[in-house]
N, C-alpha and C positions, 0 to 999 in steps of 0.2 A: 416608499417604504425602507428603513433602517433598516440596513443587516449588517452591519459590521463597522467598525473603527475607521476603520478606512487612513487618508492621510490628514495628520495633526486633530485625529478625532470629531472634523468638523463637516455637518451632512452635506459632502462634494462629489461630485462624481467626477472619477478619471481615470484615462487609460493611462497607464502606465506603467513599466517592466518591477519596477522599485515598487511600487504597491499595485498587487495582482488584484485585488480584493476590495472593489471602493464602495464604500461606506453606505450608498443609495446604488437601489437598483437605477438602470436603466430606463425603462417604462413603465409605468404606473397602471396595476393590474387591472386587466379586462376581461369579462366572465370565462372569455377558452383560455386565460393564461392560470386564470383560478383553477379552473376545474383540472388541468396541467400538471400543474403544484398539488394538487389533492393526491392527483396521479404516481406521483416521481416521491409520495410519501410510502408509499405502499413498494410494491418489487416494480427492480426501474429495466427488467426483461419482457414486462406488460408495454412498457413506454419502446414507440417505436423511434428509428431515428433520427423524422424527419421533425417529431415532438423533442425530442433531447432539442433538436437546433431553435425550435421555437421557445424552449425555453431559456436557452442561453443568449437567443440576442434578444427578446425579455429582460436577462438580467445585465447585458454588457453589449455596450455600442458596434466593439472590434474586435475580430480574433487577434492574437496577440500578432499574428502574420499581416493581418492589415495593420494594423498600427505599428508595426517594427520594419515596413516595406521603406525604402529608398522610397528617395517625396524628387528626388529631382534638380531641387532647390542649388545643388552644386554647378551646373551647368547654367544657370542663371546667374550669380554671383561670378563665374568666370568669366561668362560673354562681359557683364556688366567693366569688369575690374579690367575688361583685356579693349574695350568699350571708352575707360575710363583711360588708360595710360594714352591709347592714339590720342586721346583726347591733352594729353597732357604732352603728348611729344608734337603733333602740331602744333601748338600752345610755344612750346621751349623754339622748335624755327623761327616760328613769323618772329619773337621776340628778340632773339640773335640777329635772324635779317636786319630787322630796325633797330636795335639797341650797334650794331658792327658794320654801318652801314658807310664801310670809307674807302677812300679812293684809291682807284688801281695802285701798283707801283709803277713806276715812270718805266721799271723795265720790261713792259707789257705793252708798252703803246708799237706801233707802225714803223716809226724810223729806229726803237732799238733791237727792236728783232730782228732787222735787215743786216743790223751792224754785229747781234748776235752771228747770228748765220755767217758774214762774212766774215767775224771769226776763227768763229772751230773751221770753216774749207783753210783757210791759212795756216792754221795752225796743225792741221791734218790729221782733226781729231776723227777715230772709228775710221782706218783704214780699210779693213778688211772685210765691215759687213755694217756700219751705220753710215753718217753721214758722209765724210767724206772718198770711199769706197763709191758710192754713185757719182762724185762731180770730174767732170772734162779739166784736168789740171792745164793740157796745153792749147785746149779754147778757150776754156773761161767760162 
């Protein structure tokens, strides 16, 4: 049943805040609803609250509160964004390990590290709290 102009003049049903009156009713009239529609044309005080709810549900699928309620889609979007970000970081880290897989510098070999240690001790670097403070220079 077409009851108004609606959205763009087409006989379609939409629950939209900007167009609160759709062009057609949500449900087709049943004999019970047709009887209630006759009753609503008279005094509204004779129509009970339950009958008003039945009339409303026959005309509209949802209340404003129902179709403007948050859906929780933002949780899904943030979750997938974080999963995607984690995947990108892992892919970048893997690519970086493959692309920059250079040999270690010569100064990190065991022999060179021992020579550096001997130099630091001989130069007495950190005599108060660091390496030289823990070295016994008399016994070697």
